[in-house]
VEXDREN-2710 file (C-alpha; in Angstrom, 1 decimal):
% VEXDREN-2710
k/r/px/py/pz
1/UNK/29.3/-13.9/3.1
2/UNK/29.9/-15.4/6.5
3/UNK/26.8/-16.1/8.6
4/UNK/28.0/-13.7/11.4
5/UNK/27.9/-10.7/9.0
6/UNK/25.1/-8.2/9.5
7/UNK/23.9/-6.2/6.5
8/UNK/25.4/-3.0/7.9
9/UNK/28.7/-4.5/8.7
10/UNK/32.0/-4.3/6.8
11/UNK/31.1/-7.7/5.1
12/UNK/28.9/-5.9/2.6
13/UNK/30.5/-4.4/-0.5
14/UNK/31.5/-0.8/-0.3
15/UNK/29.4/0.4/-3.2
16/UNK/26.3/-1.4/-1.9
17/UNK/26.7/0.2/1.6
18/UNK/27.1/3.7/0.1
19/UNK/23.9/3.2/-2.0
20/UNK/22.0/2.1/1.2
21/UNK/23.3/5.1/3.1
22/UNK/22.4/7.6/0.3
23/UNK/19.0/6.0/-0.1
24/UNK/18.3/6.1/3.7
25/UNK/19.4/9.7/3.8
26/UNK/17.1/10.7/1.0
27/UNK/14.2/8.9/2.7
28/UNK/15.1/10.7/6.0
29/UNK/15.0/14.1/4.2
30/UNK/11.8/13.3/2.3
31/UNK/10.1/12.3/5.6
32/UNK/10.8/15.8/6.8
33/UNK/9.0/17.2/3.8
34/UNK/9.8/19.2/0.7
35/UNK/10.4/22.5/2.4
36/UNK/13.4/24.7/3.4
37/UNK/14.5/22.0/5.9
38/UNK/14.9/19.4/3.1
39/UNK/18.5/20.2/2.3
40/UNK/19.5/20.4/6.0
41/UNK/17.7/17.0/6.7
42/UNK/19.5/15.5/3.7
43/UNK/22.9/16.7/5.0
44/UNK/22.2/15.5/8.6
45/UNK/21.0/12.2/7.2
46/UNK/24.2/11.7/5.2
47/UNK/26.3/12.6/8.3
48/UNK/24.3/10.3/10.5
49/UNK/24.6/7.5/7.9
50/UNK/28.4/8.0/7.8
51/UNK/28.6/8.0/11.6
52/UNK/26.5/4.8/11.6
53/UNK/28.7/3.2/9.1
54/UNK/31.9/4.0/10.9
55/UNK/30.6/3.0/14.4
56/UNK/28.5/0.0/13.1
57/UNK/25.7/1.2/15.5
58/UNK/22.6/3.3/15.0
59/UNK/23.0/5.2/18.3
60/UNK/25.7/7.7/17.3
61/UNK/23.5/8.7/14.3
62/UNK/20.6/9.2/16.7
63/UNK/22.8/11.5/18.7
64/UNK/23.7/13.5/15.5
65/UNK/19.9/13.9/15.0
66/UNK/19.3/15.0/18.6
67/UNK/22.1/17.5/18.5
68/UNK/20.9/18.9/15.2
69/UNK/17.4/19.3/16.6
70/UNK/18.7/20.9/19.8
71/UNK/20.8/23.4/17.9
72/UNK/17.8/24.2/15.6
73/UNK/15.6/24.8/18.6
74/UNK/18.1/27.0/20.3
75/UNK/18.5/29.1/17.2
76/UNK/14.7/29.4/16.9
77/UNK/14.4/30.5/20.5
78/UNK/17.2/33.0/20.1
79/UNK/15.4/34.6/17.1
80/UNK/12.2/35.0/19.0
END
């Protein structure tokens, strides 16, 4: 692997990168707890991981997380 390659870059093997993304998404979901939000957190984690992979930056994935939280808060406020 060339020295300029970062672990998250396209220099890593495809299957290794997918495993990292799936594991990271599972950890993300588990950090939110085993509760009704678990499945949503897992899906958002997978989407954020894919966005991170495609952009090679963590910030678009952070934006996915912020938008998800904002939508959830707006729905919660609408229900009250």
